[in-house]
C-alpha positions as CSV (number, residue, x, y, z in Angstrom):
1,M,0.0,0.0,0.0
2,N,1.5,3.4,-1.0
3,N,1.9,6.3,1.3
4,S,-1.1,8.2,-0.2
5,N,-3.5,5.3,0.4
6,Q,-2.1,4.8,3.9
7,S,-2.7,8.4,4.8
8,K,-6.3,8.2,3.5
9,L,-7.0,5.2,5.7
10,T,-5.3,6.8,8.7
11,L,-7.7,9.8,8.2
12,I,-10.7,7.6,9.0
13,P,-10.0,7.3,12.8
14,V,-8.9,10.9,12.8
15,M,-12.2,11.9,11.3
16,I,-14.1,9.9,13.9
17,T,-12.1,11.9,16.4
18,F,-13.5,15.0,14.8
19,F,-16.9,13.6,15.5
20,T,-16.1,13.3,19.2
21,M,-14.9,17.0,19.0
22,G,-18.5,17.8,18.2
23,F,-19.5,16.5,21.7
24,V,-18.7,20.0,23.0
25,D,-21.8,21.4,21.2
26,L,-24.1,19.3,23.3
27,V,-23.7,22.1,25.9
28,G,-25.9,24.4,24.0
29,A,-28.3,21.6,23.2
30,V,-28.8,20.7,26.8
31,S,-28.3,24.1,28.5
32,N,-32.0,25.1,27.9
33,N,-33.2,21.8,29.3
34,M,-31.0,22.4,32.3
35,Q,-32.4,25.9,32.6
36,E,-35.9,24.5,32.9
37,D,-34.9,21.6,35.2
38,F,-32.9,23.7,37.6
39,G,-34.9,27.0,37.3
40,L,-31.9,29.1,36.1
41,S,-31.7,32.6,34.7
42,D,-30.4,33.3,31.2
43,S,-27.0,34.4,32.5
44,A,-26.8,31.3,34.8
45,A,-27.8,29.0,32.0
46,N,-25.3,30.6,29.6
47,F,-22.6,30.0,32.3
48,F,-22.4,26.4,31.2
49,P,-21.2,27.0,27.7
50,S,-18.9,29.7,29.2
51,L,-17.5,27.1,31.6
52,V,-16.7,24.7,28.8
53,F,-14.8,27.3,26.7
54,F,-13.0,28.8,29.7
55,W,-10.6,25.9,29.7
56,F,-9.4,26.7,26.2
57,L,-7.7,29.8,27.8
58,I,-5.9,27.6,30.3
59,F,-5.0,24.4,28.3
60,S,-4.5,25.4,24.7
61,V,-0.9,26.8,24.8
62,P,0.4,24.2,27.3
63,T,-1.1,21.5,25.0
64,G,1.0,22.9,22.1
65,M,4.1,22.5,24.3
66,L,2.9,19.0,25.4
67,M,2.8,17.9,21.7
68,N,6.4,18.7,21.4
69,K,7.2,16.2,24.1
70,I,4.8,13.3,23.6
71,G,3.7,13.7,20.0
72,R,0.5,14.7,18.3
73,K,-1.3,11.3,18.3
74,K,-0.8,10.7,22.0
75,T,-2.0,14.2,22.7
76,V,-5.2,13.7,20.7
77,L,-5.7,10.2,22.3
78,L,-5.5,11.8,25.7
79,S,-8.1,14.3,24.7
80,V,-10.5,11.6,23.5
81,V,-10.2,9.7,26.8
82,I,-11.0,12.9,28.8
83,T,-13.9,13.8,26.5
84,T,-15.4,10.2,26.9
85,L,-15.1,10.5,30.7
86,A,-16.9,13.9,30.5
87,V,-20.0,12.4,28.8
88,F,-19.9,9.4,31.1
89,L,-20.3,11.3,34.4
90,P,-23.9,12.7,33.8
91,L,-25.2,9.1,33.5
92,F,-24.9,9.0,37.3
93,D,-27.0,12.2,37.7
94,S,-30.0,10.3,39.2
95,F,-27.8,8.9,42.0
96,M,-27.0,12.4,43.3
97,P,-29.1,13.1,46.4
98,T,-30.0,16.8,45.8
99,K,-30.5,19.2,42.8
100,E,-27.4,21.1,44.0
101,S,-25.2,18.0,43.9
102,Q,-26.7,17.2,40.4
103,L,-25.7,20.7,39.3
104,W,-22.2,20.2,40.6
105,L,-21.9,17.0,38.7
106,M,-22.7,18.9,35.5
107,Y,-20.1,21.5,36.4
108,I,-17.5,18.8,36.6
109,S,-18.7,17.1,33.4
110,F,-18.7,20.3,31.4
111,S,-15.3,21.3,32.8
112,L,-13.8,17.9,31.6
113,L,-15.6,18.4,28.3
114,G,-13.9,21.8,27.9
115,I,-10.5,20.4,28.9
116,G,-10.7,17.5,26.6
117,N,-11.9,19.6,23.7
118,A,-9.2,22.2,24.2
119,I,-6.5,19.5,24.1
120,M,-8.2,17.8,21.1
121,Q,-8.6,20.9,19.0
122,T,-5.1,21.9,19.7
123,G,-3.6,18.5,18.7
124,I,-5.8,17.3,15.9
125,N,-5.3,20.1,13.4
126,P,-1.4,19.8,13.3
127,L,-2.0,16.0,13.2
128,V,-4.0,16.5,10.0
129,T,-1.3,18.6,8.4
130,M,1.0,15.5,8.6
131,L,-1.5,13.4,6.7
132,V,-2.5,15.7,3.8
133,K,-0.4,17.5,1.3
134,G,-2.1,20.7,0.0
135,H,-5.8,21.8,0.4
136,L,-5.3,22.2,4.2
137,A,-8.3,24.5,4.6
138,S,-10.7,22.2,2.7
139,T,-9.5,19.1,4.6
140,L,-9.9,20.9,7.9
141,T,-13.4,22.0,6.8
142,F,-14.3,18.4,6.0
143,G,-13.2,17.5,9.5
144,Q,-15.5,20.3,10.7
145,F,-18.3,18.7,8.6
146,V,-17.8,15.4,10.5
147,K,-17.8,17.4,13.8
148,A,-21.0,19.2,12.7
149,I,-22.8,15.9,12.3
150,A,-22.4,15.4,16.1
151,S,-23.5,19.0,16.7
152,F,-26.5,18.5,14.4
153,I,-27.8,15.3,16.0
154,A,-27.2,16.5,19.6
155,P,-30.3,18.8,20.0
156,L,-32.4,16.3,18.1
157,I,-31.5,13.4,20.5
158,A,-31.8,15.7,23.5
159,A,-35.3,16.9,22.4
160,W,-36.4,13.4,21.7
161,G,-35.2,12.2,25.1
162,A,-36.9,15.1,26.9
163,T,-40.3,14.5,25.2
164,T,-40.5,10.7,24.7
165,T,-43.2,9.0,26.7
166,A,-41.0,6.0,27.3
167,P,-37.6,7.4,28.5
168,I,-34.7,4.9,28.1
169,L,-33.4,4.0,31.6
170,G,-35.1,7.1,32.9
171,L,-32.4,9.3,31.3
172,S,-34.7,11.8,29.5
173,W,-32.5,14.3,27.6
174,R,-29.4,12.7,29.3
175,I,-29.7,9.8,26.8
176,L,-27.5,12.0,24.6
177,F,-24.6,11.4,27.0
178,L,-25.0,7.6,26.8
179,L,-24.8,7.6,23.0
180,F,-21.8,9.9,22.9
181,F,-20.1,7.7,25.5
182,V,-20.3,4.6,23.3
183,I,-19.0,6.6,20.3
184,G,-16.2,8.0,22.4
185,M,-15.1,4.5,23.4
186,V,-15.0,3.5,19.7
187,A,-12.9,6.5,18.8
188,T,-10.5,5.8,21.7
189,L,-9.8,2.2,20.7
190,W,-9.6,2.9,16.9
191,L,-7.2,5.8,17.2
192,G,-5.2,4.0,19.8
193,M,-4.6,1.0,17.4
194,T,-3.8,3.2,14.4
195,H,-0.1,3.7,13.6
196,I,0.8,7.3,12.6
197,E,4.4,8.2,11.7
198,E,5.2,11.6,13.1
199,E,7.7,14.1,11.9
200,P,10.4,15.0,14.4
201,I,10.5,18.4,16.1
202,E,13.5,20.3,14.8
203,G,15.3,22.8,17.1
204,K,14.5,23.7,20.6
205,A,10.8,23.4,21.6
206,S,9.1,26.7,22.5
207,G,8.3,27.6,26.0
208,F,5.0,29.3,27.2
209,A,6.4,32.8,26.9
210,D,7.7,32.0,23.4
211,C,4.3,30.9,22.3
212,L,2.6,34.0,23.7
213,K,5.2,36.2,21.9
214,M,3.9,34.9,18.6
215,L,0.8,37.1,19.2
216,G,3.2,39.9,18.2
217,S,2.8,38.8,14.6
218,P,-0.1,40.9,13.2
219,I,-1.7,38.0,11.2
220,I,-1.5,35.6,14.2
221,L,-3.0,38.2,16.6
222,L,-5.8,39.1,14.2
223,S,-6.5,35.5,13.5
224,F,-6.7,34.8,17.2
225,I,-9.4,37.5,17.6
226,G,-11.1,36.1,14.5
227,I,-11.3,32.6,16.2
228,M,-12.7,34.2,19.3
229,C,-15.5,35.9,17.3
230,H,-16.2,32.7,15.3
231,V,-16.7,30.5,18.3
232,G,-18.6,33.2,20.2
233,I,-21.1,33.5,17.4
234,D,-21.3,29.7,17.2
235,V,-21.9,29.0,20.8
236,G,-24.1,32.1,21.1
237,T,-26.4,31.1,18.3
238,N,-26.6,27.6,19.6
239,A,-27.8,28.9,23.0
240,V,-30.0,31.9,21.9
241,A,-31.7,30.7,18.7
242,P,-34.5,28.8,20.6
243,K,-35.0,31.8,22.9
244,V,-35.3,34.2,19.9
245,L,-38.1,32.0,18.4
246,F,-39.8,31.6,21.7
247,E,-40.1,35.3,22.5
248,R,-41.1,36.2,18.9
249,L,-43.3,33.3,18.0
250,G,-44.4,31.7,21.3
251,G,-47.9,32.0,22.6
252,A,-49.6,31.3,25.9
253,G,-48.9,27.8,27.1
254,D,-45.8,27.4,25.0
255,S,-42.5,26.3,26.5
256,L,-38.9,26.9,25.5
257,S,-38.4,23.2,24.7
258,Q,-40.9,23.5,21.8
259,F,-38.4,25.7,20.0
260,E,-35.3,23.6,20.5
261,Y,-35.5,22.7,16.8
262,A,-34.0,26.1,16.1
263,T,-30.6,24.7,17.2
264,S,-31.1,21.8,14.7
265,I,-31.7,24.3,11.9
266,Y,-28.5,26.1,12.8
267,F,-26.5,22.9,12.8
268,A,-28.2,21.5,9.7
269,F,-27.0,24.5,7.7
270,R,-23.6,24.4,9.5
271,T,-23.2,20.8,8.4
272,L,-24.2,21.7,4.9
273,G,-21.8,24.6,4.9
274,C,-18.9,22.4,6.0
275,F,-19.6,19.8,3.3
276,T,-20.1,22.2,0.4
277,G,-17.3,24.5,1.7
278,S,-14.7,21.7,1.6
279,I,-15.6,21.4,-2.1
280,L,-16.0,25.1,-3.0
281,M,-12.7,26.1,-1.4
282,R,-10.9,23.9,-3.9
283,K,-12.5,25.8,-6.8
284,L,-13.0,29.4,-5.5
285,N,-10.6,32.0,-4.4
286,I,-10.3,31.8,-0.6
287,R,-10.8,35.5,0.0
288,T,-13.9,35.6,-2.3
289,F,-15.4,32.7,-0.5
290,F,-14.7,34.2,2.9
291,T,-16.3,37.5,1.9
292,I,-19.4,35.7,0.8
293,I,-19.9,33.7,4.0
294,V,-19.2,36.7,6.3
295,L,-21.8,38.8,4.3
296,M,-24.2,35.9,4.9
297,M,-23.6,36.2,8.6
298,A,-24.1,39.9,8.6
299,L,-27.4,39.5,6.9
300,S,-28.4,36.9,9.5
301,M,-27.7,39.3,12.3
302,V,-30.2,41.8,10.7
303,G,-32.8,39.0,10.7
304,L,-32.1,38.0,14.3
305,V,-32.4,41.6,15.5
306,F,-35.4,42.8,13.4
307,G,-37.1,39.6,12.2
308,T,-40.6,38.8,13.6
309,E,-41.9,36.3,11.0
310,K,-41.1,32.6,11.2
311,W,-39.5,32.6,7.7
312,E,-37.3,35.6,8.6
313,L,-36.0,34.0,11.8
314,W,-35.5,30.6,10.1
315,A,-33.6,32.2,7.3
316,A,-31.4,34.2,9.8
317,I,-30.5,31.0,11.7
318,A,-29.8,29.2,8.5
319,L,-27.5,32.0,7.1
320,V,-25.4,32.2,10.3
321,G,-25.1,28.4,10.4
322,Y,-23.9,28.1,6.8
323,G,-21.6,31.2,6.9
324,N,-20.0,30.5,10.3
325,S,-19.3,26.8,9.3
326,N,-16.2,27.7,7.3
327,V,-14.8,30.6,9.2
328,F,-12.6,28.5,11.6
329,S,-10.9,26.5,8.9
330,I,-10.0,29.6,6.8
331,V,-8.8,31.7,9.7
332,F,-6.9,28.8,11.3
333,S,-5.2,27.9,8.1
334,Q,-4.1,31.5,7.5
335,A,-2.4,31.5,10.9
336,M,-0.8,28.1,10.4
337,L,0.6,29.0,6.9
338,S,2.1,32.2,8.3
339,A,4.5,30.2,10.6
340,P,4.8,26.6,9.2
341,E,7.8,25.9,11.4
342,K,5.8,26.5,14.5
343,K,2.6,24.5,13.8
344,N,2.2,23.2,17.4
345,E,2.6,26.6,19.0
346,V,0.4,28.4,16.5
347,S,-2.3,25.7,16.9
348,G,-2.2,26.2,20.7
349,L,-2.7,30.0,20.3
350,M,-5.5,29.7,17.8
351,I,-7.4,27.1,20.0
352,M,-6.9,29.4,23.0
353,G,-9.0,31.8,20.9
354,L,-12.0,29.5,21.4
355,F,-12.1,31.2,24.8
356,G,-14.5,33.4,22.9
357,G,-17.1,30.7,23.7
358,T,-16.8,31.9,27.3
359,V,-16.9,35.6,26.7
360,F,-19.8,35.9,24.2
361,P,-22.4,33.8,26.0
362,L,-21.8,35.6,29.3
363,L,-22.1,39.0,27.6
364,M,-25.2,37.8,25.8
365,G,-26.8,36.5,29.0
366,F,-26.0,39.8,30.9
367,A,-27.4,41.8,28.0
368,S,-30.7,39.9,27.8
369,D,-31.1,39.8,31.6
370,A,-30.6,43.6,31.7
371,A,-33.1,44.1,28.9
372,K,-35.6,42.0,30.8
373,A,-35.1,44.1,33.9
374,A,-35.7,47.2,31.8
375,G,-39.0,45.8,30.5
376,A,-37.9,45.2,26.9
377,Q,-40.4,43.4,24.8
378,Y,-37.7,41.3,23.0
379,P,-34.7,41.1,25.3
380,Q,-32.9,38.6,23.1
381,I,-32.4,41.4,20.6
382,W,-29.6,42.6,22.8
383,A,-28.0,39.1,22.9
384,A,-28.0,39.1,19.1
385,A,-26.4,42.5,19.1
386,V,-23.4,41.1,21.0
387,M,-23.0,38.5,18.3
388,A,-23.3,41.2,15.6
389,V,-20.1,42.8,17.0
390,G,-18.2,39.6,16.3
391,V,-19.6,39.6,12.7
392,A,-18.4,43.2,12.3
393,Y,-14.9,42.1,13.2
394,L,-14.9,39.3,10.7
395,L,-15.8,41.8,8.0
396,S,-12.7,43.7,8.9
397,Y,-10.6,40.5,8.7
398,I,-11.5,40.0,5.0
399,P,-8.4,42.0,3.6
400,K,-6.1,39.8,5.7
401,V,-7.1,36.6,3.9
402,K,-4.6,35.6,1.3
403,Q,-5.9,35.1,-2.2
404,N,-4.8,31.7,-3.5
């Protein structure tokens, strides 16, 4: 078997690992269920996505340094083990004696989910660069497509579990964790048994301060902020879309859970965007493609702020899902290509930018709670306005994208 075919076969367990990366998006899918179960405010419910992405700030750069010592495959394997443990813990929720202890178990689970995902996203992208030659952005986008499948089915499974009249093992929406635990075990075993030849690290490995100094490069700094905006919009839409539909379209007797399908709309178009983007980026100029998708996101923000009809809101959610699906791959590849000799370190810095998933939901929660306190009719408008700031930044990033 030649090296090309071997690399393609090796990509299979790596792509399954991309699927486990999508486990992180279950946070948005279940946070609204948790809000109802535990009687939380918007800002308290949005704390859970923020908690997950907080760990990207702590673990991303050290993971880049860890890869220099133990290799990329072992680093990614460690992340899959931690992620699998994270989705295993909530299965013991019913054994906890009080609501408070159940809540603490979810805090621990989501923290482990964030830690595992921070390590995974830092390690898996440089791992892919060893397996493919050329078309890095499109290959990473295909990986994001696989990840998006997990993101897409998470709210569907959670909604089914919450509404089914015959809950499996009494798990309700927690059935999602059982399914993802089984898939996580498969990913752990398959990747662990796969041989991957890694390129040696040349020269002295960078320390923590050396990694942070790389933010002095304008393109790396601007890309870092771009990643923050991308994930903030992603997590923010995931959490706020059902609430937007509920406050604009809901009537007396309706509950928030009836509008959970909004998250599925978002991830359906995000999945479609990843799949078509991996093809289109091989044919179109990268800057042109990036311009189109960011303009789609800008139009979606207009819909989320001013839309009142169902079709307007659905279109807005679809546009931001499709547009945002390819932002990460393009911005990440721009940063990686700017310093090819420091892939591990640049990856750590870019994944640290996923800390935006902590900043945006918190700001959105504070904004909507403040609007509610002021008696606003549609308080989620202010949450959408926070995301619009992130889209405005991505518009300013367009000139930085190299035309291929």
